[in-house]
C-alpha positions in Angstrom: 57.1 -10.0 14.9 58.6 -7.3 17.3 57.0 -6.2 20.5 55.9 -2.8 19.2 54.0 -4.3 16.3 52.4 -6.8 18.6 51.2 -4.1 20.9 49.9 -2.0 18.0 47.6 -4.8 16.9 46.8 -6.4 20.3 43.6 -4.5 21.1 42.0 -5.8 17.9 42.5 -9.4 18.9 42.7 -9.3 22.7 39.4 -10.9 23.5 39.9 -13.9 21.2 39.8 -16.9 23.6 43.1 -18.3 22.6 45.0 -15.2 21.6 47.8 -15.4 24.1 48.4 -19.1 23.7 48.5 -18.8 19.9 51.0 -15.9 20.2 53.2 -17.9 22.4 53.2 -20.9 20.0 53.7 -18.5 17.1 56.7 -16.9 18.7 58.4 -20.2 19.4 57.6 -21.5 15.9 59.2 -18.4 14.4 62.2 -18.9 16.7 63.0 -22.4 15.7 62.6 -21.7 11.9 65.0 -18.8 11.9 62.3 -16.2 11.4 62.3 -14.4 14.7 65.7 -12.6 14.6 67.9 -11.8 11.5 70.8 -14.0 10.6 74.3 -12.5 10.8 76.6 -13.7 8.0 79.6 -13.2 10.4 78.3 -16.0 12.6 80.1 -19.3 12.4 77.6 -21.8 10.8 76.4 -24.4 13.1 77.5 -27.2 10.8 81.1 -25.9 10.9 81.0 -25.7 14.7 79.8 -29.3 14.9 82.4 -30.6 12.4 85.2 -29.0 14.4 84.0 -31.0 17.4 83.9 -34.2 15.3 80.1 -34.4 15.4 78.5 -35.9 12.3 75.5 -34.2 10.7 72.1 -35.7 10.0 70.6 -35.8 6.5 67.0 -35.8 7.9 65.3 -32.4 7.5 61.8 -32.1 9.0 61.5 -28.6 7.6 63.8 -26.1 5.8 66.2 -24.0 7.8 68.4 -21.0 7.1 71.7 -21.7 5.4 73.8 -21.3 8.6 71.6 -23.7 10.6 71.6 -27.5 10.8 69.7 -30.4 12.3 71.3 -32.4 15.1 70.1 -35.0 17.6 70.4 -34.7 21.3 72.7 -37.7 21.7 75.3 -36.1 19.5 75.6 -32.9 21.5 74.7 -33.8 25.1 75.0 -36.5 27.7 71.7 -37.7 29.2 70.7 -39.8 32.1 67.7 -40.6 34.3 67.6 -39.8 38.0 67.7 -42.1 41.0 65.0 -44.7 41.6 63.0 -44.0 44.8 63.1 -47.1 46.9 62.6 -46.4 50.6 63.7 -50.0 51.6 66.9 -50.0 49.6 68.1 -46.4 49.5 70.8 -45.6 51.9 72.7 -42.6 53.0 71.8 -39.1 54.1 68.3 -37.7 53.2 68.7 -35.1 50.6 66.3 -33.0 48.6 65.4 -34.1 45.1 63.2 -32.9 42.2 60.3 -34.9 40.8 58.2 -34.7 37.7 55.8 -32.3 39.4 58.5 -29.8 40.2 59.4 -29.2 36.6 57.2 -26.7 34.7 57.8 -25.4 31.2 60.7 -23.0 31.5 60.6 -23.0 35.3 60.5 -25.0 38.5 58.0 -25.2 41.4 60.0 -25.8 44.5 57.0 -25.4 46.9 56.9 -29.2 47.5 60.3 -30.7 47.4 60.7 -34.1 49.0 63.8 -36.0 50.3 65.3 -39.4 49.7 68.5 -41.0 50.8 71.7 -40.6 48.8 75.0 -42.2 49.5 78.1 -40.0 49.1 79.2 -42.1 46.1 76.0 -41.1 44.3 76.1 -37.4 44.8 78.2 -36.5 41.8 76.1 -38.8 39.6 72.7 -37.2 40.5 73.7 -33.7 41.5 72.3 -30.8 39.5 74.4 -27.9 38.3 73.6 -24.6 36.5 72.7 -25.2 32.9 71.4 -28.7 33.3 68.1 -29.3 31.4 65.6 -31.4 33.3 62.9 -33.1 31.1 59.9 -35.1 32.2 59.9 -38.7 31.2 56.2 -39.2 31.8 53.2 -37.2 33.0 53.5 -34.5 30.3 56.4 -36.0 28.5 59.0 -33.5 27.3 58.1 -30.7 29.7 61.4 -29.1 30.5 63.3 -26.3 32.2 66.9 -25.2 32.7 68.2 -25.5 36.2 69.7 -22.2 37.3 71.3 -23.2 40.6 68.6 -21.3 42.6 69.2 -23.8 45.4 72.3 -25.9 46.2 72.6 -29.5 47.2 69.6 -30.8 45.2 69.3 -33.9 43.1 66.8 -35.6 40.8 64.5 -38.7 40.6 64.2 -41.3 37.9 61.1 -39.7 36.5 63.3 -37.0 35.1 66.0 -36.9 32.4 69.0 -34.7 33.0 70.6 -33.3 29.9 74.1 -31.7 29.8 74.9 -30.0 26.5 78.3 -29.3 25.0 79.0 -25.6 24.8 77.8 -25.5 21.2 74.2 -25.6 22.4 72.5 -23.0 24.6 70.3 -25.0 27.1 67.7 -22.2 27.1 67.5 -22.3 23.3 67.0 -26.1 23.4 64.1 -25.9 25.9 62.4 -23.4 23.7 62.9 -25.6 20.6 61.6 -28.6 22.6 58.4 -26.6 23.6 57.9 -25.6 19.9 58.1 -29.2 18.9 55.6 -30.1 21.6 53.2 -27.4 20.3 53.4 -28.5 16.7 53.1 -32.3 17.5 56.5 -33.3 16.3 57.7 -34.2 19.8 54.9 -36.7 20.3 56.3 -38.8 17.4 59.2 -39.7 19.8 56.9 -41.0 22.6 56.4 -44.7 23.4 53.3 -46.4 24.9 49.7 -46.7 23.7 47.9 -45.3 26.7 50.3 -43.6 29.1 53.0 -41.9 27.0 56.7 -41.9 27.9 59.8 -40.0 26.5 62.4 -42.7 27.0 66.2 -42.1 27.1 66.6 -43.7 23.7 64.0 -41.5 22.2 65.5 -38.4 23.8 68.9 -39.2 22.4 67.4 -39.5 18.9 65.3 -36.3 19.2 66.2 -34.1 16.2 66.1 -30.3 16.7 67.2 -27.3 14.6 70.5 -25.8 15.6 71.5 -22.2 14.7 74.9 -20.7 15.2 75.7 -20.2 18.9 75.5 -16.4 18.7 72.1 -16.6 17.0 70.9 -19.0 19.7 71.6 -16.4 22.2 69.8 -13.7 20.2 66.8 -16.0 19.8 66.7 -16.7 23.6 66.8 -13.0 24.4 64.1 -12.2 21.8 61.8 -15.0 22.9 62.2 -14.1 26.5 61.3 -10.5 25.7 58.2 -11.5 23.8 57.0 -14.2 26.2 57.4 -11.7 29.0 55.2 -9.3 27.0 52.6 -12.1 26.6 52.7 -12.7 30.3 51.9 -9.0 30.9 49.2 -9.0 28.3 47.7 -12.1 29.9 47.8 -10.5 33.3 46.1 -7.4 32.0 43.4 -9.4 30.4 42.9 -11.5 33.5 42.5 -8.2 35.6 40.0 -6.9 33.0 38.0 -10.2 33.1 38.1 -10.3 36.9 36.7 -6.7 37.0 33.9 -7.7 34.6 33.2 -10.8 36.6 33.0 -8.9 39.9 30.7 -6.3 38.4 28.4 -9.0 36.8 28.4 -11.1 40.0 27.5 -8.1 42.1 24.7 -7.1 39.7 23.3 -10.7 39.5 23.6 -11.1 43.3 21.3 -8.2 43.8 18.8 -9.9 41.6 19.2 -13.4 43.1 18.8 -12.1 46.6 16.6 -9.0 45.9 15.9 -6.1 48.1 12.1 -5.4 47.6 12.6 -1.6 47.7 15.3 -1.5 45.0 14.6 -4.6 43.0 12.9 -3.0 40.0 15.7 -0.5 39.5 18.4 -3.2 40.1 16.7 -5.5 37.6 16.5 -2.7 35.0 20.1 -1.8 35.5 21.4 -5.4 35.3 19.4 -6.3 32.2 20.5 -3.2 30.4 24.1 -3.1 31.5 25.1 -6.8 31.5 24.9 -7.3 27.7 27.5 -4.6 27.3 29.8 -6.3 29.9 29.3 -9.8 28.6 32.3 -11.1 26.8 32.2 -14.8 27.5 29.7 -17.6 27.0 29.9 -18.6 30.7 28.7 -15.0 31.6 25.7 -15.5 29.3 25.0 -18.8 31.1 24.9 -16.9 34.4 22.6 -14.3 32.9 20.2 -17.1 31.7 20.1 -18.7 35.1 19.5 -15.3 36.8 16.5 -14.7 34.4 15.1 -18.2 35.4 15.8 -17.6 39.0 13.7 -14.4 38.9 11.0 -16.1 36.9 10.4 -18.9 39.4 10.4 -16.5 42.3 7.8 -14.2 40.9 10.3 -11.4 40.4 10.4 -11.2 36.6 7.0 -9.9 35.8 4.5 -8.0 37.9 1.7 -9.8 39.7 -1.9 -8.9 38.7 -4.4 -9.1 41.6 -7.1 -9.9 39.1 -5.5 -13.2 38.2 -7.2 -16.3 39.4 -5.0 -17.4 42.3 -2.9 -20.5 42.1 -5.0 -22.1 44.9 -7.9 -22.4 42.5 -5.5 -24.0 40.0 -4.5 -26.5 42.7 -8.2 -27.4 43.3 -8.8 -27.8 39.6 -5.8 -30.1 39.1 -6.9 -32.2 42.1 -10.4 -32.5 40.7 -9.0 -33.5 37.3 -7.0 -36.2 39.0 -10.1 -37.6 40.7 -12.1 -37.5 37.5 -9.4 -39.4 35.6 -9.9 -42.4 37.9 -6.2 -42.7 38.4 -4.4 -43.6 41.6 -4.7 -40.7 44.1 -1.4 -39.0 45.1 -1.2 -38.4 48.8 1.9 -36.4 49.8 2.8 -34.7 53.1 1.4 -31.1 53.2 4.1 -28.4 52.6 4.4 -26.4 55.8 5.2 -22.8 55.7 8.4 -23.4 57.6 9.6 -25.6 54.7 9.2 -22.9 52.1 12.5 -22.4 50.2 11.4 -18.7 49.8 8.3 -16.7 50.4 6.2 -16.7 47.2 4.0 -13.8 45.9 0.5 -13.7 47.5 -1.3 -15.4 44.6 1.3 -18.2 44.3 1.3 -21.6 46.0 3.8 -24.3 46.8 3.0 -27.7 45.3 4.6 -31.2 45.0 5.9 -31.6 41.5 4.0 -34.9 41.0 0.7 -33.0 41.7 1.3 -30.8 38.6 1.6 -33.8 36.3 -1.1 -35.0 34.0 -2.6 -38.0 35.8 -3.0 -39.9 32.5 0.8 -39.8 32.0 2.6 -40.4 35.3 6.3 -39.7 35.7 8.0 -43.0 34.6 11.3 -44.5 33.5 11.7 -46.1 30.1 13.1 -49.4 28.8 15.4 -51.2 31.1 17.1 -53.6 28.7 16.6 -52.6 25.1 18.5 -55.5 23.5 20.3 -55.4 20.2 19.7 -52.6 17.7 16.9 -53.4 15.2 17.2 -51.5 12.0 13.4 -51.7 11.3 12.3 -51.7 14.9 10.7 -49.1 17.2 12.7 -45.8 17.5 14.5 -45.6 20.9 15.4 -42.3 22.5 18.6 -42.1 24.6 20.0 -39.2 26.7 22.3 -38.3 23.7 19.2 -37.5 21.7 17.7 -35.0 24.1 17.5 -31.4 23.1 15.3 -28.5 24.0 15.3 -27.3 20.3 13.0 -30.0 19.0 15.3 -32.0 16.8 13.6 -32.9 13.5 15.5 -36.2 13.2 14.5 -39.7 14.4 16.7 -41.3 17.0 19.5 -43.4 15.6 18.8 -46.5 17.6 15.8 -48.8 17.4 14.6 -51.7 19.5 12.5 -54.8 18.7 8.7 -54.4 18.8 8.6 -57.2 21.3 10.7 -55.3 23.8 8.9 -52.0 23.0 5.5 -53.7 23.7 6.5 -54.3 27.3 6.8 -50.6 27.8 3.7 -49.4 26.2 3.1 -47.0 29.1 6.1 -45.0 28.2 5.5 -44.7 24.4 5.8 -41.1 23.3 3.0 -39.2 21.7 4.9 -36.0 21.0 5.2 -32.9 23.1 6.4 -34.6 26.3 9.3 -33.2 28.4 12.1 -35.7 28.8 14.7 -35.6 31.5 17.9 -37.5 32.1 18.0 -39.4 35.4 21.2 -41.5 35.0 24.6 -40.1 34.1 23.7 -36.7 32.5 21.0 -36.2 35.1 18.9 -33.1 34.7 19.5 -32.9 30.9 16.2 -31.9 29.3 14.6 -32.5 25.9 11.2 -31.7 24.3 9.7 -34.5 22.2 9.0 -33.4 18.6 5.9 -34.8 16.8 8.2 -36.9 14.6 9.1 -39.0 17.7 5.5 -40.2 18.2 5.5 -44.0 18.8 9.1 -44.0 20.0 10.2 -45.4 23.4 12.6 -44.0 25.9 15.6 -45.4 27.7 15.7 -46.3 31.4 18.1 -43.4 31.8 15.3 -41.0 30.9 12.0 -40.1 32.6 8.9 -38.7 31.0 7.3 -35.5 32.3 3.9 -34.5 31.1 2.5 -31.4 32.9 -1.2 -31.0 33.6 -3.2 -29.6 30.7 -4.4 -26.9 33.1 -0.8 -25.5 33.2 1.3 -23.7 30.6 3.8 -26.5 29.6 6.3 -23.9 28.6 6.4 -22.5 32.1 7.1 -26.0 33.4 9.9 -26.4 30.9 11.6 -23.2 31.9 11.0 -24.2 35.6 12.8 -27.5 35.1 15.8 -25.6 33.5 16.1 -23.3 36.5 18.9 -23.9 39.0 16.4 -23.9 41.8 14.6 -27.0 40.4 17.8 -28.6 39.2 19.3 -28.3 42.7 16.1 -29.6 44.2 16.4 -32.7 42.0 20.1 -33.3 41.9 21.1 -32.6 45.5 24.4 -34.4 46.3 24.2 -36.7 43.2 26.6 -34.4 41.3 29.5 -35.8 43.4 28.8 -39.4 42.5 30.9 -41.3 39.9 27.7 -42.6 38.3 24.9 -40.2 39.4 21.4 -41.5 39.4 18.2 -39.5 40.1 15.5 -41.3 42.0 12.0 -40.5 40.7 10.8 -39.9 44.3 13.1 -36.9 44.5 11.3 -35.5 41.4 7.8 -36.3 42.6 8.3 -34.7 46.0 10.2 -31.6 44.9 8.6 -28.4 46.1 7.4 -26.4 43.1 6.5 -22.7 42.9 3.1 -22.5 41.2 1.9 -19.1 39.8 -1.6 -18.3 38.5 -2.0 -19.6 34.9 -2.2 -16.0 33.5 1.1 -15.1 35.2 2.6 -18.3 33.9 1.9 -17.1 30.4 3.3 -13.7 31.2 6.4 -15.3 32.6 6.9 -17.5 29.6 6.5 -14.5 27.2 9.1 -12.5 29.2 11.6 -15.4 29.5 11.2 -16.1 25.8 12.0 -12.4 25.1 15.1 -12.4 27.4 16.4 -15.7 26.2 16.2 -14.5 22.6 18.4 -11.6 23.8 20.8 -14.1 25.3 20.8 -16.0 22.0 21.7 -12.8 20.2 24.4 -12.1 22.6 25.9 -15.6 22.1 25.7 -15.3 18.4 27.4 -11.9 18.5 30.1 -13.3 20.7 30.6 -16.2 18.3 30.8 -13.8 15.4 33.2 -11.5 17.3 35.4 -14.4 18.2 35.5 -15.6 14.6 36.4 -12.1 13.4 39.2 -11.8 16.1 40.6 -15.2 15.1 40.6 -14.2 11.4 42.4 -11.0 12.3 44.9 -12.9 14.4 45.4 -15.4 11.5 46.0 -12.5 9.1 48.4 -10.8 11.5 50.4 -13.9 12.1 50.5 -14.7 8.4 51.6 -11.1 7.6 54.4 -11.5 10.2 55.7 -14.5 8.4 55.7 -12.9 5.0 59.1 -12.1 3.4 58.3 -8.4 3.2 57.5 -8.2 6.9 60.7 -10.0 7.8 62.8 -7.8 5.6 61.2 -4.7 7.2 62.0 -6.0 10.7 65.5 -6.8 9.6 66.0 -3.3 8.3 64.6 -1.8 11.6 
């Protein structure tokens, strides 16, 4: 594939998420299979060059190569060695700069953080680097490699790196590109040792088999690969600039909604909701749009207020009366002072503790602490992995014994409850389908049953908003094993609109979330189409007719 043809088709595939990465892998794959540049019959075959140097050929052929190519292992055409062991107590001599694993990137070096260790004069020639040396990572990302170009003098290397010096029948730059191609297609991993942490040992490196073209063709391949990879870098930079501009525009539009100006809010909201779908090209942007919709909803900014609605203060009184009539334990919480308001609510709204909007017959509660062994014919047992907003029609996979379930009768599900994760995946939400009636819940889940005087769907959207999630989660996101205390949930300050406005909010949120669903589906379809087009273009580039055309050009 030449650069002109790549540019001609790029706009059709540019927004596929992995376009550039796949193009880079494809270019390298073509290069090591002899399909990137034409062969020249005047070139001395690689096998003849090796024979003249007394190097024996290998019979192993991982894949077919052009007639003038051959397979060879690193040990036959190069000398290899590991660098010096870092030992501050034993190392002697003058401090000198040395390269570590972290300094080696694919095809390049990062010299922003180069350390020193002591080298004796007798060790300098052994561990010194010179132009053309290939440095390969032994661990970390085993096989990651670059060609040292003498950009700095008097520099050495540590034991975490292999230094490879090739005979002049191998271009170091070609070898590193072949190594990267084998890393991309998985062949390099076959040479690693270790079950957990992988290593590319010296013995494995010596036995690593790679395809070797004639020397002149190696140089042509390197030049062509460099040209095409540089083009990929430019395309990637252009795409990054385009995405950054989209992000800035979207962020500015959403910021005007999340911190609204009362005088311009309506026009800002109309502009954002109309313009953002056209600018949205990634799933994370749709996620931001969803959160902005919910942010507006819970602040009374999504739908207009109606002064004829029964105010939320009346709703508060009705819920308190229902709690008293239920005969349940009275909830007494500190009154919310105006100075504590997270934001100023609309006139007919009120602030309320979350626990006060819960059905008194079904208090917020954890589930089963120790479920015991799985019982095939036991009581269905709901875990965090089972939670979903989309009402899953299946029964949970795990069951517990009736004896254990009987101890947690208070948290048995009846269908329709809101469930929320409180350990590990805290804040994850689910809505209980009717098919789960009679099931029990895990200790890592709490049950939330809103008052029957509220619109449950409003409470469900409220719980999904970042405002409420942040109220619950606080600093728990930074913990290794985050756990959400029920007290944080019960005391959370909750924006409460009039019931009629709750219903209008739900209708509007449903409408806008359906739009977001459509946007996500269209993005998925577009990504699938782009991937198919990319597949077709790459396959076309590998076809014999395409290669003959490029050779003729």
